[in-house]
C-alpha positions as CSV (number, residue, x, y, z in Angstrom):
1,X,81.0,-15.8,90.0
2,X,78.9,-14.1,92.5
3,X,76.1,-12.4,91.3
4,X,77.8,-9.0,93.5
5,X,80.9,-8.5,91.3
6,X,79.3,-8.4,88.0
7,X,80.4,-5.2,86.5
8,X,77.1,-4.5,84.4
9,X,74.9,-4.4,87.2
10,X,73.6,-1.7,89.1
11,X,74.9,-1.0,92.7
12,X,72.5,-1.7,95.3
13,X,69.7,1.5,95.8
14,X,71.3,2.7,92.6
15,X,68.9,3.0,89.0
16,X,69.9,2.4,85.6
17,X,69.5,6.2,84.9
18,X,71.3,7.5,88.0
19,X,74.5,5.2,87.2
20,X,77.2,7.9,85.6
21,X,78.2,7.3,81.6
22,X,81.2,9.4,80.9
23,X,79.0,11.0,78.0
24,X,76.8,12.6,80.6
25,X,79.7,13.5,82.9
26,X,81.6,15.4,80.4
27,X,78.3,17.3,79.2
28,X,77.2,17.8,82.8
29,X,80.8,19.2,83.6
30,X,80.7,21.7,80.3
31,X,77.3,22.9,81.6
32,X,78.8,23.4,84.8
33,X,82.0,25.0,83.7
34,X,80.1,27.3,81.0
35,X,77.5,28.4,84.0
36,X,80.5,29.1,86.5
37,X,81.7,30.9,83.3
38,X,78.9,33.2,82.3
39,X,78.9,34.0,86.7
40,X,82.5,34.6,87.0
41,X,81.9,37.2,83.6
42,X,78.7,38.7,84.9
43,X,80.7,38.6,88.9
44,X,83.5,40.7,87.0
45,X,81.4,42.8,85.1
46,X,79.6,43.7,88.5
47,X,83.1,44.7,89.7
48,X,84.1,47.0,86.6
49,X,80.8,48.7,87.6
50,X,81.4,49.0,91.0
51,X,85.1,50.3,90.5
52,X,84.1,52.8,88.0
53,X,81.4,54.3,90.4
54,X,84.4,54.6,92.9
55,X,86.1,56.4,90.5
56,X,83.4,59.3,89.8
57,X,82.8,59.0,93.2
58,X,86.4,60.3,94.0
59,X,86.5,62.9,90.9
60,X,83.5,64.1,92.3
61,X,84.9,64.5,95.8
62,X,87.7,66.0,94.4
63,X,85.8,68.5,92.3
64,X,83.8,69.1,95.7
65,X,87.0,70.6,97.7
66,X,88.3,72.2,94.7
67,X,84.9,74.1,94.8
68,X,84.9,74.8,98.8
69,X,88.5,75.9,97.8
70,X,87.6,78.2,95.4
71,X,85.1,79.4,97.7
72,X,87.1,80.2,100.4
73,X,89.7,82.2,98.6
74,X,87.2,83.8,97.0
75,X,86.0,85.1,100.5
76,X,89.4,85.9,102.0
77,X,89.8,88.0,98.7
78,X,86.8,89.7,98.7
79,X,87.4,90.2,102.9
80,X,90.9,91.6,101.9
81,X,89.3,94.1,99.3
82,X,87.0,95.6,102.3
83,X,89.8,96.2,104.2
84,X,91.2,98.0,101.4
85,X,88.5,100.2,100.7
86,X,88.2,100.7,104.3
87,X,91.8,102.1,104.8
88,X,91.0,104.0,101.4
89,X,88.0,105.8,103.1
90,X,89.6,106.3,106.8
91,X,92.6,107.5,104.2
92,X,89.8,110.0,102.1
93,X,88.9,111.3,105.1
94,X,91.6,112.3,107.2
95,X,92.9,114.0,103.9
96,X,89.4,116.1,104.0
97,X,90.4,116.5,107.5
98,X,93.8,117.6,107.1
99,X,92.8,120.4,104.6
100,X,89.9,121.9,106.3
101,X,92.4,122.4,108.8
102,X,95.2,123.7,107.1
103,X,95.7,127.4,107.1
104,X,93.8,127.5,110.5
105,X,96.0,125.1,112.7
106,X,99.8,125.1,113.1
107,X,99.8,121.2,112.3
108,X,97.0,119.8,110.7
109,X,98.1,115.9,111.5
110,X,98.7,116.7,115.2
111,X,95.5,118.4,115.4
112,X,93.6,115.3,113.8
113,X,95.5,112.9,116.5
114,X,94.8,115.4,119.4
115,X,91.2,115.7,118.0
116,X,87.8,114.0,119.9
117,X,84.7,113.3,119.1
118,X,83.5,116.2,120.0
119,X,85.4,118.2,117.7
120,X,83.2,116.5,114.9
121,X,79.7,116.9,113.5
122,X,77.2,114.3,112.6
123,X,78.4,113.8,109.6
124,X,82.4,113.5,110.3
125,X,83.3,116.8,109.4
126,X,86.1,118.5,111.5
127,X,85.3,121.6,113.2
128,X,88.4,123.2,113.3
129,X,87.0,126.1,115.5
130,X,85.5,124.0,118.1
131,X,88.6,122.2,117.9
132,X,90.7,125.3,118.5
133,X,88.6,126.5,121.5
134,X,89.4,123.7,123.5
135,X,93.1,123.4,122.1
136,X,94.3,127.2,121.2
137,X,97.9,126.3,121.7
138,X,97.2,125.1,117.5
139,X,96.5,127.8,116.6
140,X,98.7,129.2,114.0
141,X,101.3,132.0,115.6
142,X,101.8,134.9,113.5
143,X,105.3,136.1,113.6
144,X,105.7,139.8,114.4
145,X,108.9,141.9,113.3
146,X,112.0,140.5,115.2
147,X,113.3,142.5,117.8
148,X,116.8,143.5,117.4
149,X,119.4,144.6,120.8
150,X,120.7,148.0,119.6
151,X,118.8,149.0,116.9
152,X,115.9,150.5,118.9
153,X,114.3,147.7,120.1
154,X,114.6,146.2,123.5
155,X,115.7,142.8,124.5
156,X,113.3,140.0,125.4
157,X,113.0,139.2,128.7
158,X,113.6,136.1,130.3
159,X,110.2,135.8,130.6
160,X,109.1,135.6,127.3
161,X,112.2,133.5,126.3
162,X,110.8,131.1,128.2
163,X,107.4,131.5,127.1
164,X,108.3,130.9,123.8
165,X,110.3,128.2,124.7
166,X,107.5,126.5,126.6
167,X,104.8,127.0,123.5
168,X,107.2,125.1,121.8
169,X,107.5,122.4,123.6
170,X,103.8,122.1,123.6
171,X,103.7,121.8,120.1
172,X,105.7,119.1,120.7
173,X,104.1,117.4,123.3
174,X,102.6,113.8,122.9
175,X,100.6,113.1,125.8
176,X,97.6,115.0,126.6
177,X,98.3,115.2,130.2
178,X,102.0,116.7,129.1
179,X,100.2,119.7,126.7
180,X,98.1,120.7,129.8
181,X,101.1,120.8,132.3
182,X,102.4,123.2,129.6
183,X,99.2,125.1,129.4
184,X,99.5,125.9,133.0
185,X,103.2,127.2,133.0
186,X,102.3,129.4,129.9
187,X,99.2,130.8,131.4
188,X,101.3,131.1,134.5
189,X,104.0,133.4,133.0
190,X,101.4,135.7,130.8
191,X,99.5,136.3,134.0
């Protein structure tokens, strides 16, 4: 038999220590397997930690959004409350102006709609006398005795009836131009 085929001799370029025995191979593979298992366990642990961190971040983001939504809602509520307060203050001031005009002006609400800036003082108080000076048609008219025909009184003239009709229309006039026109017609009838 030739020497090359002897199974007990080591292969060319390989020393005796490098030749693999089944026991060494199993032990080496077992060690590699255990290291691989440890690495897998370490990677799984790290993956679980990363996943837990992601969940925490998502929860914090959700909390942040919820807080922002609450802040927005509270801001809106505050704005609405401020609007209600302004509206209530306007209503209170209007009521004060109406009360001031009551008894002196024929229609206090209409007088406030007709009032201009010059009819209020620096504190916002309605100056009834200044308003009536500019708008005499809004003065309360004191009714006198109604003339009767045949009872010693005279029949009202056509001019008086026309003037009374114009004054009624003047009180119901909606625009300033209409009021001016009616006031001019009343003055023409008086003069």
